[in-house]
C-alpha positions in Angstrom: -2.1 -11.1 5.2 1.8 -9.4 4.0 4.0 -7.3 6.2 3.2 -4.4 4.3 -0.5 -4.4 4.7 0.0 -5.2 8.4 2.1 -2.1 8.9 -0.1 0.3 6.8 -3.1 -0.9 9.0 -1.2 -0.4 12.4 -0.4 2.9 11.0 -3.7 3.9 10.2 -4.6 2.7 14.0 -2.0 5.0 15.5 -3.7 7.8 13.7 -7.4 7.4 13.6 -6.9 6.0 17.7 -9.3 2.7 16.6 -9.7 0.2 14.2 -11.3 1.3 11.0 -14.2 0.2 9.8 -14.0 1.3 6.2 -12.6 -0.5 3.2 -8.4 -0.6 3.4 -6.0 -0.9 0.3 -2.4 -1.0 0.9 0.2 -0.7 -1.7 4.1 -1.2 -1.1 6.4 1.6 -3.0 7.2 0.5 -6.2 10.7 1.4 -8.4 10.7 2.7 -11.3 11.7 -0.2 -12.8 9.2 -2.3 -10.9 6.4 -0.2 -12.1 4.3 -0.5 -14.9 4.0 3.3 -15.3 7.8 3.3 -15.5 8.1 5.6 -12.5 7.7 5.6 -8.9 4.2 4.4 -8.0 2.0 2.5 -5.5 -0.5 -0.2 -7.2 -4.2 -0.4 -5.3 -7.1 -2.6 -7.0 -10.6 -1.8 -5.4 -13.6 -4.0 -5.9 -16.0 -2.4 -7.8 -19.0 -4.0 -6.3 -17.8 -2.7 -2.9 -17.5 1.2 -4.5 -20.9 0.6 -5.4 -22.5 -1.1 -2.5 -21.6 2.1 0.1 -23.4 4.7 -0.3 -21.5 7.0 2.1 -18.4 5.9 3.7 -14.8 6.2 2.7 -12.0 3.8 1.1 -8.5 4.3 3.0 -5.5 4.0 0.8 -2.4 3.6 2.0 0.8 3.9 0.1 4.3 2.5 1.6 6.8 5.5 1.7 10.1 5.1 -0.4 12.1 5.1 3.3 9.7 4.2 5.8 6.3 5.4 6.8 3.1 5.4 5.3 1.2 7.8 2.9 -2.6 7.6 4.0 -5.1 9.0 1.5 -9.2 9.1 3.0 -10.7 8.7 -0.4 -14.7 9.3 -0.5 -16.8 6.5 -2.1 -18.7 9.0 -3.5 -15.3 10.7 -5.3 -14.7 7.0 -6.9 -18.5 6.3 -7.9 -18.4 9.8 -9.5 -15.0 9.0 -11.5 -15.7 5.2 -12.3 -15.6 5.7 -16.0 -12.2 7.5 -15.8 -10.6 4.0 -14.0 -9.1 1.4 -15.5 -11.7 -1.0 -14.8 -11.4 -4.1 -17.4 -9.7 -6.5 -14.6 -11.9 -9.0 -12.2 -14.5 -6.3 -11.1 -11.9 -4.4 -10.1 -10.6 -0.5 -10.3 -6.9 -0.7 -11.2 -5.2 2.4 -9.8 -1.4 3.4 -10.6 -0.7 6.5 -8.5 2.5 8.4 -9.1 4.5 8.2 -5.8 6.7 11.3 -6.5 7.4 14.3 -8.8 4.9 16.7 -10.0 2.1 14.1 -10.7 2.4 12.9 -7.1 -1.1 11.4 -6.3 -2.7 11.2 -10.0 -3.9 8.0 -11.2 -1.6 7.2 -14.3 -3.5 3.7 -15.4 -7.0 5.4 -16.3 -7.3 7.3 -19.1 -9.0 10.3 -16.6 -5.8 10.9 -14.6 -7.8 11.5 -11.8 -6.1 13.4 -9.1 -5.9 12.3 -5.3 -4.1 14.6 -3.9 -6.5 16.5 -1.8 -7.4 13.2 0.2 -3.6 13.2 1.8 -4.2 13.0 5.6 -1.2 14.0 7.5 -0.1 12.1 10.4 
């Protein structure tokens, strides 16, 4: 398990006050020059099978902050299923999200054709 993932999960435990039982995806902060999108971003790969098989529940997306800390998104599985055709899904049975990490498009998926917005799922803490 990567150090970023370990720290992200510890951050989520602190917010929730317990060990989460829901799926968790953690991304480091990718600078513009490191990012496929050409701008600062977080990259998440979510197994489609896991999204489709969970009729209820959520998926936690944790993005490492530019300097420190984590951004937490609590995304309903239903939202992911409802927007599946808008996401990039051509790779190994996964939803491939590249969420903008800064600017006016923060939390917008820049990889898929739908430019799905995730900002309403941000959890403070």
